VEXLUM-74086 format. One record per atom (N, C-alpha, C): atom name; residue in three letters; residue number from 1; x, y, z. Coordinates in pm, whole numbers. Example, Ala and Ser with C-alpha at 12.3 -4.5 7.8 and 13.67 -1.06 7.14 Angstrom:
2
NODE at  aa   i   east  north     up
NODE  N ALA   1   1319   -569    780
NODE CA ALA   1   1230   -450    780
NODE  C ALA   1   1320   -330    780
NODE  N SER   2   1285   -225    708
NODE CA SER   2   1367   -106    714
NODE  C SER   2   1290      3    787
//
This chain:
62
NODE at  aa   i   east  north     up
NODE  N MET   1   9581   8930  10728
NODE CA MET   1   9582   8932  10584
NODE  C MET   1   9676   8826  10529
NODE  N SER   2   9754   8763  10612
NODE CA SER   2   9849   8664  10563
NODE  C SER   2   9778   8541  10505
NODE  N PHE   3   9656   8513  10551
NODE CA PHE   3   9585   8399  10495
NODE  C PHE   3   9542   8425  10351
NODE  N ILE   4   9523   8552  10314
NODE CA ILE   4   9491   8585  10175
NODE  C ILE   4   9613   8562  10087
NODE  N LEU   5   9731   8592  10138
NODE CA LEU   5   9852   8576  10059
NODE  C LEU   5   9892   8430  10042
NODE  N LYS   6   9834   8340  10120
NODE CA LYS   6   9864   8198  10104
NODE  C LYS   6   9790   8136   9985
NODE  N ILE   7   9688   8206   9934
NODE CA ILE   7   9618   8161   9813
NODE  C ILE   7   9709   8190   9694
NODE  N PRO   8   9723   8097   9600
NODE CA PRO   8   9807   8123   9482
NODE  C PRO   8   9761   8247   9405
NODE  N SER   9   9854   8319   9345
NODE CA SER   9   9822   8448   9285
NODE  C SER   9   9725   8437   9167
NODE  N LYS  10   9735   8332   9089
NODE CA LYS  10   9642   8316   8977
NODE  C LYS  10   9500   8293   9028
NODE  N THR  11   9488   8217   9135
NODE CA THR  11   9357   8191   9195
NODE  C THR  11   9299   8319   9255
NODE  N ARG  12   9386   8401   9319
NODE CA ARG  12   9341   8528   9374
NODE  C ARG  12   9288   8620   9266
NODE  N LEU  13   9356   8622   9151
NODE CA LEU  13   9312   8709   9042
NODE  C LEU  13   9178   8664   8988
NODE  N ILE  14   9162   8537   8963
NODE CA ILE  14   9036   8485   8908
NODE  C ILE  14   8922   8504   9008
NODE  N LEU  15   8947   8470   9134
NODE CA LEU  15   8845   8486   9238
NODE  C LEU  15   8811   8633   9258
NODE  N GLY  16   8912   8719   9256
NODE CA GLY  16   8888   8862   9273
NODE  C GLY  16   8807   8922   9160
NODE  N LEU  17   8837   8883   9037
NODE CA LEU  17   8760   8935   8923
NODE  C LEU  17   8616   8886   8926
NODE  N SER  18   8596   8759   8961
NODE CA SER  18   8460   8707   8965
NODE  C SER  18   8380   8771   9079
NODE  N LEU  19   8443   8793   9195
NODE CA LEU  19   8371   8859   9305
NODE  C LEU  19   8341   9005   9272
NODE  N THR  20   8431   9072   9200
NODE CA THR  20   8405   9210   9160
NODE  C THR  20   8289   9217   9063
NODE  N VAL  21   8283   9125   8968
NODE CA VAL  21   8170   9123   8873
NODE  C VAL  21   8040   9094   8947
NODE  N LEU  22   8042   9000   9041
NODE CA LEU  22   7921   8973   9120
NODE  C LEU  22   7880   9094   9203
NODE  N GLY  23   7977   9167   9255
NODE CA GLY  23   7947   9288   9332
NODE  C GLY  23   7884   9396   9246
NODE  N ILE  24   7934   9413   9124
NODE CA ILE  24   7877   9513   9034
NODE  C ILE  24   7737   9473   8993
NODE  N LEU  25   7716   9343   8966
NODE CA LEU  25   7581   9296   8933
NODE  C LEU  25   7486   9316   9050
NODE  N SER  26   7534   9293   9171
NODE CA SER  26   7447   9314   9287
NODE  C SER  26   7416   9462   9307
NODE  N LEU  27   7507   9551   9266
NODE CA LEU  27   7476   9694   9272
NODE  C LEU  27   7364   9730   9176
NODE  N PHE  28   7363   9670   9058
NODE CA PHE  28   7253   9694   8964
NODE  C PHE  28   7121   9642   9020
NODE  N ILE  29   7124   9524   9083
NODE CA ILE  29   7003   9471   9145
NODE  C ILE  29   6959   9562   9260
NODE  N LEU  30   7055   9611   9336
NODE CA LEU  30   7026   9701   9448
NODE  C LEU  30   6963   9831   9398
NODE  N ASP  31   7007   9877   9282
NODE CA ASP  31   6955  10001   9225
NODE  C ASP  31   6812   9983   9175
NODE  N ASN  32   6779   9866   9121
NODE CA ASN  32   6648   9844   9060
NODE  C ASN  32   6543   9792   9158
NODE  N TYR  33   6585   9723   9264
NODE CA TYR  33   6491   9664   9359
NODE  C TYR  33   6523   9713   9500
NODE  N ASP  34   6423   9710   9586
NODE CA ASP  34   6444   9751   9724
NODE  C ASP  34   6491   9631   9805
NODE  N THR  35   6622   9620   9823
NODE CA THR  35   6677   9505   9894
NODE  C THR  35   6710   9536  10040
NODE  N GLY  36   6708   9662  10077
NODE CA GLY  36   6733   9699  10215
NODE  C GLY  36   6880   9695  10254
NODE  N PHE  37   6902   9688  10384
NODE CA PHE  37   7038   9694  10437
NODE  C PHE  37   7120   9572  10396
NODE  N LEU  38   7060   9454  10400
NODE CA LEU  38   7134   9331  10372
NODE  C LEU  38   7187   9328  10229
NODE  N GLY  39   7109   9375  10134
NODE CA GLY  39   7155   9380   9995
NODE  C GLY  39   7274   9471   9977
NODE  N GLY  40   7270   9588  10039
NODE CA GLY  40   7382   9680  10031
NODE  C GLY  40   7505   9628  10102
NODE  N PHE  41   7483   9562  10215
NODE CA PHE  41   7593   9506  10292
NODE  C PHE  41   7664   9396  10213
NODE  N LEU  42   7587   9305  10156
NODE CA LEU  42   7646   9196  10077
NODE  C LEU  42   7716   9249   9952
NODE  N SER  43   7658   9352   9890
NODE CA SER  43   7721   9411   9773
NODE  C SER  43   7854   9475   9808
NODE  N GLY  44   7860   9543   9921
NODE CA GLY  44   7985   9604   9966
NODE  C GLY  44   8091   9501  10001
NODE  N ILE  45   8048   9392  10067
NODE CA ILE  45   8141   9284  10100
NODE  C ILE  45   8199   9222   9973
NODE  N LEU  46   8114   9195   9874
NODE CA LEU  46   8161   9136   9749
NODE  C LEU  46   8260   9227   9677
NODE  N LEU  47   8225   9355   9668
NODE CA LEU  47   8315   9448   9599
NODE  C LEU  47   8446   9466   9674
NODE  N GLY  48   8439   9481   9803
NODE CA GLY  48   8561   9500   9882
NODE  C GLY  48   8654   9381   9876
NODE  N THR  49   8597   9262   9888
NODE CA THR  49   8679   9141   9882
NODE  C THR  49   8737   9122   9742
NODE  N GLY  50   8655   9144   9640
NODE CA GLY  50   8703   9127   9503
NODE  C GLY  50   8814   9222   9467
NODE  N ILE  51   8798   9348   9502
NODE CA ILE  51   8902   9447   9471
NODE  C ILE  51   9028   9418   9553
NODE  N GLY  52   9010   9378   9678
NODE CA GLY  52   9125   9343   9760
NODE  C GLY  52   9204   9227   9705
NODE  N LEU  53   9135   9125   9653
NODE CA LEU  53   9204   9012   9595
NODE  C LEU  53   9275   9048   9466
NODE  N VAL  54   9215   9135   9386
NODE CA VAL  54   9280   9177   9262
NODE  C VAL  54   9404   9260   9292
NODE  N ILE  55   9396   9347   9392
NODE CA ILE  55   9511   9433   9425
NODE  C ILE  55   9627   9350   9476
NODE  N THR  56   9600   9245   9554
NODE CA THR  56   9708   9168   9613
NODE  C THR  56   9751   9050   9526
NODE  N CYS  57   9708   9043   9402
NODE CA CYS  57   9741   8925   9320
NODE  C CYS  57   9889   8919   9283
NODE  N LYS  58   9961   9030   9284
NODE CA LYS  58  10102   9030   9249
NODE  C LYS  58  10195   9014   9368
NODE  N GLN  59  10143   9025   9491
NODE CA GLN  59  10229   9016   9609
NODE  C GLN  59  10258   8871   9643
NODE  N LYS  60  10375   8849   9695
NODE CA LYS  60  10418   8714   9735
NODE  C LYS  60  10408   8702   9885
NODE  N SER  61  10379   8579   9933
NODE CA SER  61  10373   8557  10077
NODE  C SER  61  10514   8540  10132
NODE  N ASN  62  10531   8572  10258
NODE CA ASN  62  10664   8564  10321
NODE  C ASN  62  10696   8424  10364
//
């Protein structure tokens, strides 16, 4: 996880928010269309990464 902390905090926040929005949009697409396993997998990856980046935006690297 130390490579995530090497990204500047402002960049982590912006990237995290944009990935979270993309994840939520992909959940709506997943709900309306049959995308199968890959659609759900990519949606989970986007949401998990986005939320993780937003949570760690205030932490400083060592």
